[in-house]
C-alpha positions as CSV (number, residue, x, y, z in Angstrom):
1,M,-39.3,-47.8,34.0
2,P,-36.6,-45.1,33.9
3,R,-36.5,-42.6,36.8
4,S,-37.4,-39.1,36.1
5,P,-34.5,-36.6,36.2
6,T,-33.6,-35.1,39.6
7,P,-34.3,-31.4,39.5
8,T,-31.0,-29.4,40.0
9,R,-32.7,-26.5,41.9
10,R,-35.9,-25.9,44.0
11,K,-35.9,-22.2,43.4
12,Q,-33.8,-19.6,41.5
13,P,-31.9,-17.0,43.5
14,R,-33.5,-13.6,42.8
15,Q,-31.2,-11.4,44.8
16,S,-27.4,-10.9,44.8
17,R,-27.2,-12.2,48.4
18,A,-29.1,-15.4,47.5
19,Q,-26.8,-15.9,44.4
20,A,-23.8,-15.5,46.6
21,T,-25.3,-18.2,48.9
22,C,-25.8,-20.6,45.9
23,D,-22.3,-19.9,44.6
24,A,-20.7,-20.7,47.9
25,I,-22.7,-23.9,48.2
26,L,-21.6,-25.0,44.7
27,T,-18.0,-24.1,45.4
28,A,-18.2,-26.1,48.6
29,T,-19.7,-29.1,46.7
30,A,-17.0,-29.0,44.1
31,R,-14.2,-28.8,46.7
32,I,-15.6,-31.8,48.7
33,L,-16.1,-33.8,45.6
34,I,-12.5,-33.3,44.3
35,R,-11.0,-33.8,47.7
36,D,-13.1,-36.6,49.2
37,G,-15.1,-38.1,46.3
38,Y,-18.7,-38.6,45.6
39,E,-19.5,-41.2,48.3
40,A,-18.1,-39.0,51.1
41,T,-20.0,-36.0,49.9
42,N,-23.3,-35.2,51.7
43,T,-25.5,-32.1,52.2
44,N,-24.4,-31.6,55.9
45,R,-20.7,-31.4,55.0
46,I,-21.5,-29.2,52.0
47,A,-23.4,-26.7,54.2
48,Q,-20.6,-26.7,56.9
49,E,-18.0,-26.1,54.2
50,A,-20.1,-23.4,52.6
51,G,-20.7,-21.6,56.0
52,V,-24.5,-21.8,55.4
53,S,-27.3,-23.6,57.4
54,I,-28.7,-26.8,56.1
55,G,-31.9,-25.1,55.7
56,S,-30.5,-22.5,53.5
57,L,-29.0,-25.3,51.3
58,Y,-32.4,-27.1,51.1
59,Q,-34.1,-23.8,50.0
60,Y,-32.1,-24.2,46.6
61,Y,-31.1,-27.7,46.2
62,P,-33.1,-30.8,47.2
63,N,-30.4,-33.3,47.7
64,K,-26.9,-34.2,47.0
65,E,-27.4,-35.3,43.5
66,A,-29.0,-32.1,42.6
67,L,-26.0,-30.3,43.9
68,V,-23.6,-32.4,42.0
69,M,-25.6,-32.0,38.8
70,A,-25.5,-28.2,39.3
71,V,-21.7,-28.3,39.8
72,L,-21.2,-30.2,36.4
73,E,-23.4,-27.8,34.6
74,Q,-21.7,-24.7,36.0
75,H,-18.1,-26.1,35.3
76,G,-19.2,-27.2,31.9
77,A,-20.9,-23.9,31.0
78,R,-17.8,-21.8,31.9
79,W,-15.5,-24.2,29.9
80,L,-17.7,-24.0,26.9
81,A,-18.0,-20.2,27.0
82,E,-14.3,-19.9,27.2
83,F,-13.8,-22.4,24.2
84,E,-16.5,-20.7,22.1
85,A,-14.7,-17.3,22.6
86,G,-11.4,-19.0,21.5
87,L,-13.2,-20.4,18.3
88,N,-14.6,-17.0,17.4
89,E,-11.1,-15.5,17.4
90,S,-10.0,-18.1,15.0
91,A,-13.2,-17.9,12.9
92,S,-11.6,-16.6,9.7
93,A,-8.0,-18.2,10.0
94,P,-6.8,-20.8,7.6
95,L,-7.6,-24.5,8.5
96,T,-4.1,-25.2,9.7
97,V,-3.9,-22.1,11.8
98,A,-7.4,-22.6,13.2
99,V,-6.9,-26.3,14.2
100,R,-3.7,-25.4,16.0
101,A,-5.6,-22.6,17.8
102,I,-8.4,-25.0,18.8
103,I,-5.9,-27.6,20.3
104,Q,-4.1,-24.8,22.2
105,Q,-7.4,-23.5,23.5
106,I,-8.4,-27.0,24.6
107,L,-5.1,-27.7,26.4
108,T,-5.0,-24.2,27.9
109,L,-8.5,-24.9,29.3
110,K,-7.4,-28.3,30.6
111,R,-4.7,-26.6,32.6
112,L,-6.9,-23.7,33.9
113,H,-9.7,-26.2,35.0
114,P,-8.0,-29.5,35.8
115,Q,-10.8,-30.5,38.1
116,L,-13.5,-30.7,35.4
117,D,-12.4,-33.8,33.5
118,P,-12.0,-35.9,36.6
119,L,-15.4,-34.6,38.0
120,R,-17.3,-35.4,34.7
121,Y,-15.8,-38.8,34.1
122,G,-16.0,-39.8,37.8
123,L,-19.6,-38.6,38.5
124,L,-21.6,-39.4,35.3
125,P,-21.8,-43.1,36.2
126,H,-23.5,-42.1,39.5
127,L,-25.9,-39.5,37.8
128,R,-27.0,-41.3,34.6
129,P,-29.2,-43.9,36.4
130,L,-30.9,-40.8,38.0
131,G,-31.9,-39.5,34.5
132,Y,-29.0,-36.9,34.2
133,V,-28.2,-36.1,30.8
134,D,-24.8,-34.7,30.1
135,T,-25.1,-32.0,27.5
136,F,-21.4,-30.9,27.7
137,E,-20.3,-33.1,24.7
138,Q,-23.4,-32.2,22.7
139,Q,-22.7,-28.5,22.9
140,L,-18.9,-29.1,22.3
141,F,-20.0,-31.1,19.2
142,R,-22.2,-28.2,18.2
143,L,-19.4,-25.7,18.4
144,V,-16.8,-27.7,16.5
145,R,-19.4,-28.6,13.8
146,A,-20.4,-24.8,13.4
147,F,-16.6,-24.2,13.2
148,L,-15.9,-26.8,10.5
149,A,-19.0,-26.3,8.4
150,P,-17.8,-23.3,6.4
151,R,-14.5,-25.3,5.7
152,L,-16.2,-28.3,4.2
153,E,-14.5,-27.7,0.8
154,D,-11.2,-27.7,2.4
155,I,-11.4,-30.9,4.5
156,R,-11.4,-34.5,3.2
157,P,-14.4,-36.1,5.1
158,R,-17.8,-35.6,3.4
159,E,-19.9,-36.7,6.4
160,L,-19.5,-33.6,8.6
161,D,-21.2,-35.2,11.7
162,M,-18.9,-38.1,11.6
163,A,-15.8,-36.0,11.2
164,V,-16.8,-33.9,14.2
165,F,-17.5,-37.2,16.3
166,I,-13.9,-38.4,15.4
167,V,-12.1,-35.1,16.0
168,V,-13.9,-34.4,19.2
169,H,-13.6,-37.8,20.7
170,T,-10.0,-38.2,19.7
171,L,-8.9,-34.9,21.3
172,E,-11.0,-35.4,24.5
173,A,-9.7,-38.9,24.9
174,L,-6.0,-37.9,24.4
175,C,-6.2,-34.8,26.4
176,H,-8.0,-36.7,29.2
177,A,-5.4,-39.5,29.2
178,A,-2.6,-36.8,29.4
179,G,-4.2,-35.1,32.2
180,V,-4.4,-38.4,34.2
181,D,-1.4,-40.3,33.2
182,R,1.0,-37.6,31.7
183,P,0.1,-34.2,33.1
184,D,3.6,-33.0,31.9
185,Y,2.3,-33.4,28.3
186,L,-0.2,-30.6,28.9
187,T,2.8,-28.1,29.2
188,N,5.0,-29.8,26.5
189,H,5.2,-27.7,23.4
190,A,5.6,-31.0,21.3
191,F,2.1,-32.4,22.5
192,P,-0.1,-29.8,20.7
193,E,2.0,-30.1,17.5
194,E,1.6,-33.8,17.5
195,L,-2.2,-33.5,18.1
196,C,-2.3,-31.0,15.2
197,A,-0.5,-33.2,12.9
198,L,-3.0,-36.0,14.0
199,V,-6.1,-33.9,13.3
200,L,-4.8,-32.2,10.2
201,G,-3.8,-35.6,8.7
202,Y,-7.4,-36.8,9.1
203,L,-9.1,-33.6,7.9
204,R,-7.0,-32.2,5.0
205,P,-7.6,-33.5,1.5
206,E,-5.4,-36.2,0.5
207,P,-2.5,-35.2,-1.7
208,P,-2.6,-36.5,-5.2
209,L,-0.8,-39.6,-5.7
210,L,2.6,-39.2,-7.2
211,R,2.8,-40.7,-10.7
212,H,6.0,-42.5,-11.1
213,P,6.8,-44.0,-14.5
214,P,6.2,-47.7,-14.2
215,P,9.4,-49.7,-13.8
216,P,11.0,-51.2,-16.8
217,R,9.7,-54.6,-17.7
218,L,12.4,-57.3,-17.5
219,Q,12.9,-59.1,-20.9
220,A,12.6,-62.7,-20.6
221,W,15.7,-64.5,-21.7
222,K,15.2,-66.5,-24.7
223,E,16.7,-69.9,-24.9
224,I,19.3,-70.1,-27.4
C-alpha cells in the first residue's frame, strides 16, 4: 500500500517575522543539501545553520523530508515564474524568434539558479517513495503547451501534447547534461543556436520536396 504524502508544513506563517523564520529555515536547508548532500542533512543541523531553535523549526516543518519538499517547491515556483514572464514577452513573436527567446530564457535561468537541477534530480529518488509528486515538469509542460497552441498552424507536429513532451524533455536533458558535464556550454553563444536549430528543425513544417526532372533513361544498346 503506497504511503500517504508527507505534509510539507505543520502551519502557515501569518506574520512577517514568522515568514522570515521559514525563509531562513528553507535557505539553510538548501545550503546544507547542496553542500553536504541528502544523507548528511538533518533537522538539528538545519536549525543551527538557520540560527533558530529546533522547536521553532518543528512548529512549521514536521521532519527533514517536509523541509526538502518545501525547498524543491520554492525553487521550482521561482524558476517557473521567471520562465513564464519570459514567455509572455515573446507571446506575439514569430516562431523562430520565440523559440530562440525560450531557449535563451532557459539557459539564463540555468545559470542564475544552478542548484535547482542537481537538487531536483538528486532528491526525487528519495522523495517519490514518500508520496511526493513533482509538479515542476507538469507546470513546465503547461506553459510550453499554452505557448505553442496558438502556433499550431505554423508547426509540423499535429499531436500538440506529444510535441510539447519531446521539446521539453529534449531541452531539459541537454541543458541538464551541459550543466553537469559541460558548464562552459551554458555561456557559449553557439550552444543556444544549436538547440534552436534542433527544436526548429522538429517543429517547422517540412519544406516541399524539390522536384528534379527525372534522369534520362539510358537506351539499351541493340545488338547489331
